[in-house]
Each structure stands twice: as structure tokens, then as C-alpha cells.
ZANU-359517 format. One record per atom (N, C-alpha, C): x, y, z. Coordinates in steps of 0.05 Angstrom, whole numbers, plus 5000, padded with zeros to 4 digits. Atoms other than C-alpha are relative to their C-alpha. Last residue first. Example, Ala and Ser with C-alpha at 12.3 -4.5 7.8 and 13.67 -1.06 7.14 Angstrom:
<atoms>
498449764999527349795143498550225014501849765000524649105156501850245000
</atoms>
This chain:
<atoms>
502550134997905266659889500449725012501749854982911467059901497449865005499250054973915866519870498350165020500250284993911966469804500749965030502850054993910967229799499749715009500649864974918467329800497149935009498750154979919566789745499450135027501450254995914267099699501349845023502649944986917067789706498549745006499449934972924067539688497550055016499250254986921467169625500550065030502450164995917667789601500749755016501549874978923868219610497649845007498650064975927867729566498550125024500450284993922567759511501449925026502750044990922368509511499549715008500149894973929868539503497249965013498550184982929668069443499950095029501550244996924068459409501449815019502149934981927769109419498249755005499049994972933968809387497850065020499450264988929868589323501150025028501450034974926769269309500649735013499849774983931669509254498649955027497650024982932468809222500250235020497749865011925268829194502350005020499949724993920768289221502450144988499049954974919867629182500250305006497549845000915367559121500850055029500549724993910366989122502650155001497649844996910366309088499250285007500049755015904565819094502550165007497749955016904265079111499850264984500849895026897164969136502350094982501449754996898164869210499350134973502750054991899864139203498450255002501750115022905864289160497149975009500150295001908864729214498149904979501750124979909565459195500049704998501950215010915365699154498549885023500650194979918666349173498049804990502650125001921966739116499749805022500150295006927867169132497149905001499050174979927167929127499849714993502050104981926268309062501349825021500750285005931968689030498049905020499350164977931569439036499249724995502150194991931569788968501049845023498950234986935870398953497749835011501350074975933270878900501149755012501650245002938471068847498649945026499150254986940971768855498049784997501650044976938972258799501049745014501450264999944472438751498549975026498750184981945773178748498549745000501350024974942973498684501549805018501250264997947773648626498749985028500650054972949174348606498649745003502650144997952174378536499749935030501849834986957774888537497349875005499149954973963274398520498150175016500450234982959374128461500950065028497950205004958974818428499749775020497849984982952175138434502249804993499050254988947575188373502350055018497050035000943875818357500749755015498949964973936375698342503049974999497350114998933575788270501150075028498249844984925975888272502749865002498650164979922175548215502050185014497850155010917876048177501349855023501150255012910976258199502349824990500150214980914076768247498949744990497350084992916277208190500049785021498750205018909277188160502849925009498849875023905977528220501649804983497549874995901877068263501150134975498350015024894576918255502550155005499549745012891676828324501849974976497249915000889076148342500250274986499249945028881676068358502850114999500049725008881175768428500850034971497749844991879675018436499850294990498050154985874974558397502450175006497349975013869174988377502049865018498249804988862674708406502750014985497650124990857974338358501850225012500650184977850774568351502549875011502049894981851774838281499549815022502850035008857974538249498250125021501350254992864774818268497149994991502349924984867975368225498649745009502750065011874675118200497850085019501350214986880775478230497249954988502349934984884375898178498849755014499250004971891275688156497750085018499050264990889075448087500650005030502250194997884676048072501049735012501649914978890476528084497749805005498650064975894976128039498450085024500350294995889776157983501449925026502750054990889576917988499549715007501950035022897176967983497249945011500750275009900577208045498450014975498050085020904377838066499549724990498450214989900177908129502249914981498749904975897278568109501849805012497949815007896178308038501450115025497850155011892377698064502350184993498750144978887878128107502549864990498649804984886378588048501549875024497749915015884878008001501650205017497950204998880277688052502550094986499150004972876278338058502349795003498449764995875878407982501150005028497550045014873477687971501950245006498550204986868177768024502749964987498949884976865878427994501649805016497549875004865278097926501250115025497650184999860077577946502650164999500550294996853277887961502649845004500550074972854678627974499649705005497550014985858078707906499549925029499149744989851678527870502449975018501049964973851377857833501050275010497749924983852377887757498950065028500249734989847177507718502350055018499549805021848476907671499850285010497650045016845276387716500350214979500450175024839976677761502649984985500649845023842576947828499649834975497649925016842276457884499150154976499450195021835776477925502550094986499949895027835876887988500649784981502649925009833376678058500050114971501049764988840276688088497350104990498449914977842976168040498750265010500949734992838475767994501550085025501249974974841675157961499250295004502950035003842874997887498650055027501049805018849975277884496949984998500549754987851674897947498850214981500049825024850774217915499350285010497449885003852673827977500250184977499449864976845473677997502750154998501649755000843973507925500550165025498849825018849673007925498550274999497549894988846972687987501450204982500949814979839972627957502550125013501049765014843072307894499250225021497749865009847071827938499250264985498649884977840871627976502450174990501749784990836971517911501450145023499749785019842871117883498250245008497349884996843070687945500450234982500149834977835570587940502750135006499950134974836370307870499850215023498049864984834070637806499949895028497550164998830470097766502150155016500550234983823370387776502649835005499949924972825671057748499749765019502650074989827270757680500050055030500150224981833271127654497149955008500649944972832771567593500049755017502750074989835671537524499850075029501749774998841571897492497249955010501149955026845271277468498150245000497749945018849671267530499050074972499149734994843271317571502350084982502049825010840470697536500850295005499649985029846970327548498050194988497549855004846470487622500550034970500649724996839170257622502550184995501449925024841369587594499250305001497949975020846269537652498750084973498749744995840469677699502350054981501849795009836569107667501250285005499750005029842568647678498250224988497449885007842668837751500550024970500249714994835268697757502650144993501749855019835768027720499950305006502850074997841567767761498450174981501649955024848867927774497149915005502949964996853767957831498750074974501049835021860767667828496950015003501549774989863067387895499350214978498549765006868166947860498750255010497350024989865366327894501750254995500150004971858166517881502850005012500849744991859066697808500150035030497849825006862966057796499350285009498050034980857565657832502450184996501049874976852265937786502049985023499849715004856465757726498950155024497249924998857565057752500350304996499250024972850064957764502950105004501249774985848265207695500850005029498749765009853164717664498950255014497449994987850464157706501650244992500449924972843364337684502750015015499949715000845764307611499550105029502649884995847063567623500450315001502150195009852663107600497250115005502250024980857763667604497949814989501349744993862963497552498249965025498349854982867662897549498850275009499850144975862562417520501750155020502349954984860962907465500149885027501550244997868062877438497650055019500750105027870763547416498349765001498650255006870463847486499149894973499050005027867664557483501649754993502349995019863264517545500949984971501550264998869364277584497550004982498650205015873464857557498749735003500249955029868465377579501249774985502750045008867765097650499750024969500550294998875265037660497249934991498750135023876065747635499649705000501849985023870965987685501249884976502450174996874965707743498150024977499450285005881465997715497649825003500150174976878766707712500449704993502550145001881267077649499949805024501349984974886967537670497349855000498450134980891467327612498650005028500249824977886067477561501449875024500849745011887567157493499850215022498149945022891466537512499450274989497749864989887566547578502250054979500449714997881166387539502550155011501349934974883865707518499750305003498249864981885565667444498550055026501249784986881165157408502050125020498049794996883664667356498750245012500049904973878964077366502050215006497450064988880763727301500250105029499550295000873563667277502749935013502050144984871664387296500749705003499649944972878164687271498049865018497550134991877564317205500650065030500550294997870264507197502549865010501750034977871865247209499549715006498449954976877665237160498449955026498150234997873464907106501750045025501450244989867765407117501949775005501050185020872366007106498949755012498250035023873066467166498849824980500849845023870066467235502149974978499850145026870066017296499050194978498450244998871566347363500549864973501250225013869367067357501849765001498950075026872567517408498549774988500349775017870267867471501149964973497349935010873067337518499850264983498349964977866667287559502950084992501049764985861667387503501650055025499949755014865466927455499250255016497349935006866966347501500150294988498849934974859866317528502950104995501149744993857066317457501350105026498849815019861765747437499050285007497349954992859765367500501450204982500249804979852465457481502850065011500749745012853965097416499850225020497649905014857564537453499450274988498149914979851664457500502550114988500949744991846864427441501950115021499349825022850863837413499250295007497349904995850363507480501050174978500049754985842863457471502750115005501850014977843562947416500350265015499549834978846362967345498149955023502349964982846862467289500850165025500550244984852662597242497550055017502650125009852963117187499449745014499350255015860463247202497549864991498549925023858863967224500749764982502049885018853463687271501450094974501750215013858463207301497950124981498550165020863563767312498349794986498350194987858264207345501649844979500650285001855564787305501949845018500950094974856265507326499249715001498249904979860465797269499249915028497650164999856665347220501850095023497849825008849965657235502749865005500149754986844665107237502250184990498049974979843964567185499650275015500449744988837464447148502050045023502149865014838563877099499650285010498949765013845363637123497950174987498549834981842763147175500850264987497250025005837462857129501550205016499249845023830862877164503049964995497149965002827662347207500650174976498950155022820162447215502950064998500049865025818462707284501449844978502650025013816562227339499950164974501050275005822162417385497350004987500950144976824663127378499049724992501050265005828163577328499349865027499750194977829464317328498849734992498750245010830064657260500549805023500750065027824965207274501349754988499750285001825665207349499449894972499850125027826665947346500849715001502149985019827666257416500649834975499250165023831566157480497750004980502050185012829666727526501349854977499250115026834467107572497949794991500350295002831867547628500949914972497650144993834368247644499849705000500050054971827868637646502349825009499349754987828968927577500049985030502349824996829068217551500950255014499849874973835367877525497750205003501149744998833967407466500250105029500149954971838266807451499250295003502350144989836966577380499950005030502449895012841567087347497549865010500849754987847066917397497550124988498249805009847066187373499150275012499349824978843665537392502250194990499349745011841165237326500550205023498450025025840464477335500850284989500649755014834864557388501450014973497449885005834963827410499550254983500049765016828663537442502850114998497449985014829362817465500150254982500749915027821862757483502650044983498549765009823562347545499350074971497450065012817961847561501450264992498050084981812361967612502849954988500549944972806861987560502149885018497650074986809861937491499850065029498650215015803461907450502549915014499349935028799762317502501549764988502250045018796062037563500650084971501450254995800962327613497649984981502249984980804862897583498649735002502749985010811262727545497950005022501350265006817862847579497150054990502950005001822363467579498949724992501150204982829563337599497049974998498650265004832763697541498849785016501150135023827364237545501549754992502950064998828964397617499049864975500450244983836464337612497149925003499250245016836364817554499649755017502150065020832465327595500649764983502350104984837465267653497649944981499550284993843265317604497749895016500450155025840365967575500449705006502950025005839666247646499449844975501250184979846866067662497049974995499650275010848866377595499049805021501850055023845667027617500349724989502850044991848966987686498149954976500250264987855966877657497149955008499750205021855267477610499649725011502650015014852567897667500149804977502050124983858567727711497349984987499650294998863467867655497849875016498350084977860768557640500049705003501450164980857668647570501849915022500550285008861969157534498849845023501050134976861169877557499349714993497850044981865270277507499149875026500149794980858870527473502349975021500149745013859970127409500050235020497449945010862069517448500150274987498249944977855669527488502850074990500849744989851569577424501850085023499149805020855268997391499450285010497049994999854368567453501150224981499449884974846868727456503050035003500549715002846168597382500750145026497849895016849467907390499750304997497649984984844767747448502350124984498350245003838567897407502750055015498350005023834268467433501749745000497250044994828568577481501650014974498849745004821068647487503049985008497849944982818767937479501150274993498649765011811967797448502150095021499449784981810067087467501450234985498250054979807466637411500550265016500149774982802066557360501749955024499650054971804066067306499750265015498649794985801666087234500149925029500050024971799665577181501450245013497349924991797765767110500149995030498150215005791765387082502850065007499750035029787666017078502049794993501849805013788966157152500449984970499549965029791965597193497950194990502350025018792565537268500850024971499250075028797565467324497549954984502150115018796765787393501349934973502749994990800266047455498049844982501750035023807665877446497149985010502650144997812066137501498549994974502349855011819366337489497549825002500750105026824065947535497650164990497849945018827766217596499549894971499549715002821566277640502250074981497749934983819565557624500750304997500949784982813365247594502150065020497949884983814764777536498850245015499750164976809464307507502150125020502550024985806764797455500449855026500549774984813664997431497649985018497949984979815264297408499450245018500550224981808664217371502050025023502349934983809364907339499549795021499249784982816364757315497750075018498450114979813864087287501050215020501850124981808464447248501549885024501349784987813764867213498049915022498149864982817964267198498750225016499750174976811963887171501950135019502449974984810364467123500249835026499849744986817564477100497550045017497850024980817263737083500250265016500950174977810363777050502249995021497950214997812364357005499449855025500750235017805864726987502149785002501950184987806665187047499249764983498650234989812965487017498049805012498850165022809465976970501449755010502050155016804866207027501349834978500349875025810766407073498149834982498550135021809466107141499550154973501650115021806666587192501849894978498050105019810066737258498449854979501050205019805267177296502349924982498450025025808067537357498749784983498850265005803267737413501750024974498150005022800668377444501349734998497450094992794568247488501850014975498049975021787668547488502749915010497450124995781468377528501850044976497949815005775768867516502849895005499749814978770568437550502450194996502349884988771467867500500750205022501950194989777767737461497750155013502549884989782868087418498249785010502150214996790067877406497650145013501649964976794268437378497849795001502950015003799768287329498750055026501249924974807168417318497050014996501649764996809168037256499450045030500549954972814467527236498550275002500049714994814767237166499150045029502449874988816666517154500450305002502450165001821266027117497550155009500250175023827466397097497449854997497950205002826466947146499649844975500750215019822467597152502449814998497750125014822468097208498949804980497649974984818068547251502549894985498150225005812168657205502550065016497849945018806969117235501849764997499349724996800369117272502250084981497249955005797068457250500550305003499749785019790268357282502950074997497449885001789267677315500150224978498949984972782467417337502750145001500049734989779267587270501150035028502849904998777566887250499850265014501450154979784666647266497250105004499750295002788167197227498449865022500650164976786867927213500449714994499750285004789768417163499549855026498250144981787169117169500049704995501350064975783869377105502049865019499549794981787869717050498749955027502549864992784669256998500450235019502050015021790668986959497550175007499149845023796569177002497950024979499750165024792868937064500850184976502150005020793869397123500749824977498750065026797969277186497849964979499650285008794169587243501349984973501950075021795470307265500549714992498750085025799070367332497949924979500250295005794970717386501249944973
</atoms>
């Protein structure tokens, strides 16, 4: 069990909230606050790991900074979305406020990209698009969030704007989910207006209006997310350099389309990126939900497959590249089947004839393998063949239970394996076969047409060879009929 964080003065564990939170270790420190991993304790042995964000004591005396810190807690308290960090509690200890929030096991998006680049496995395009889709879904949620019924702004939009969307504030969990974090400079309805330039975000991810110290709305966050989307799909920073150059490019809208850098960049994705990066807010996506929807449609239309599980497997690949281990629960059934198949084909690990293979590093006795090599070599030498040639012309052994297809061919001497040269006859000696007589066909007899009233059908007439006999028979029949007439 991890030792609690101890006080430098007394050496005792540091607790907050009347002992409900025990600090374990410090995770990070920023300009305004310190971040700790803590354990929440409750009745019946309940324990839960949380993150404590505690304001620096020396800054808690500044009313403006104190209000900003409390505003972050207020905003976080009303948000409940899988792609946004959860805020559990806000209290003060000794006059210093702290926020208890969700403990996320993961890493910042910029660190993930850097790690992938270092291992030669940069974030795949489909995963980059999926992660930004998740971020856009979370943004759409808090942009559209309304006040709870009965509250000060019950039913009204809270107009939450993050103001600091960047790769360092997008956390990728080990399970493949993206979390938007750090609402420290976010603003919402009801908060005291602050000077635009007092607490700016990161210049390289600001919208043009934010860089010009103008009022910002939710479309400013969409521009910032567009910058992140550009960078993690193109693999290159978009705005960097001296501040004056960055501001000029932002305000003039000088952005090279992704295909200027990567010729094979998908056209459909480029249209999405460039729309999110429009200089004028009215030309951008008007809703982060629309951006998320277009990214999802792009993945569907291009038949790219991603999602939390696939992203988690990618994270496992990076862990393996760094010398770590895979998580067994993330190994797919296809991989299990392939592993089983590979083991079946791994002849060195199989048992043949009831004998285990000789341990590695030992020499097998001659009766195990060498005798087969010697016998093959003798046969090949007798036939004047190389050993590999002999193996190539052998008939494969059929699988157990399958009949051999045809008789086993006899290995012929080497001279008969070459192409046989046949003597050619001169043209005059070529024997040509006698032409076969063409069959003679007898033409059919005349067609006799029956009267129309009898059904109008055509029948074949008699062959010409029997026509005289029919005429003679007809004459005889007439004579017999006349004789019988006079006799009777």
C-alpha cells in the first residue's frame, strides 16, 4: 500500500476535509494550485482514489484568484459527461480551498503523441479522429449545458467556454477514453467579467478573437480543437514561433491546408479541419456536436475503425515497445486464435512419437535426426541431385485420414529430368492425316399445312424414298373399292 504524503513539519500524514481525504503523493504543481493523489475514506472501509486540487496558500489571499478557483469548482460541479473530468467535492481547509475530482489513469494527448513518435508508432489517423470526436462530444455537452431547475439560471444556457483547449488539457485514459480537464480559466454566465487579457490560454491554440483580446464564445473552443485536430492528424505543429508571428498568422488566417504537407491526406477530413479553423467565428462549425457528427461520419464513410477498445490496444502496443506487458483482457479473440494456430505450427515445441524435443543447447543422438539426413544424401547422390532438389521433387505426404491422390511417382534418373530433344522431319516427310468426308444431310420433305379450322399446324412430309410405294398403294386401294362396289 502506498505511504501517505507526510507533513514536512510533523511527519504525520496530511489530511483534508476533516480527515476524509488523505494525501498520497504530489502529482503536479501549477501557477495557481497543487495537484495530489489522495484517498477518500468513508464508513464500512470505503476507499476511493481521487485527485485533490488545492489552491496555493499564498494565492488564496487574492480575491480575484480565489474567485477564479471557486468558479472552476462551480462549473465542474454541474457537468456530468463521460468525456469530462468529474468534480466530486469542494471545500476549504485552513482558509485554503480545494477541489476533489476524478482520478484519471492516463496521459496528456501531447505526451501520447510524443511517445508514439519516439517508438515509431505515431498515433494512427483513425484513433486521432476518434479522440477528437470524443473531445468534441464533451465540448458540445458543456457548451449546451443549462442551469438546473430551481437554480439561479434554471433552464437557461450557462454559456460555458473552456478558453484553454489544448493537448495538455485533453487526457487519454488507459481504457481509450478522452477527458477534457482543467476548467481553471473557463468562464460561464453569472461569473464576474474578467479582462480578456488577464488569464489567456496557450497562444498556439488560441482563436483569432482570443488572441486579439476580444470577447469569446463557444466557437473559440471549436477553433482551438481544430488546431489540435490539425496537429495530431498531420503530425506537425500548426502555430509556433515568436508571439508576433503567431498572432499575425492567427489574425490573417494564414493556414496551409493539410494536403500541402501530406499529399495523401483525406479530402473529407481536410474539409472538416479547415472549417473548424475558419478565421471568422461565423464561418466555423456553430456547434461542437456538428463537428463530432462530421468526424463520426468521416470514419464511417472511409470504413476506418476506432473506438476506446482499439485505442487501448494501441496504448498496449506502445507499452510493449517500451518493454512493458500487454493487458490480457485486451487481447482479442482473433489474436487468441492466431496464437493457438501459431503454436500448432511451431514444430519445435511439439511432441513427436512420444518424445520431447531435446533441450536447447544439447546435441541430439544420431538416431533422432542425422540418419534421415544421411539417407536423403545417399539417395540424392545416387541420382546425381542436390539434397534440396530431391526434396522438391518428392510427393508430399497426405494428412492423416486422407487418401493419397494417385500412385507415387518413381524418381527418374537425372538424364531423364532434362528436356528431351526430338528429331525433326523435313516438311516433305511430314505425314498428314487423310481428310475425313463431310457427312451428307438429307433435306426434309415438303411441309403440309393443315386447314385453319383444324388448328393450323405444320408437319414434315414423307421422305422421297417411299413416295412411289405410297402412290401405288393408293391406286390399288381405289381399284379394290370399285370392284367391291359392283359386286355388292
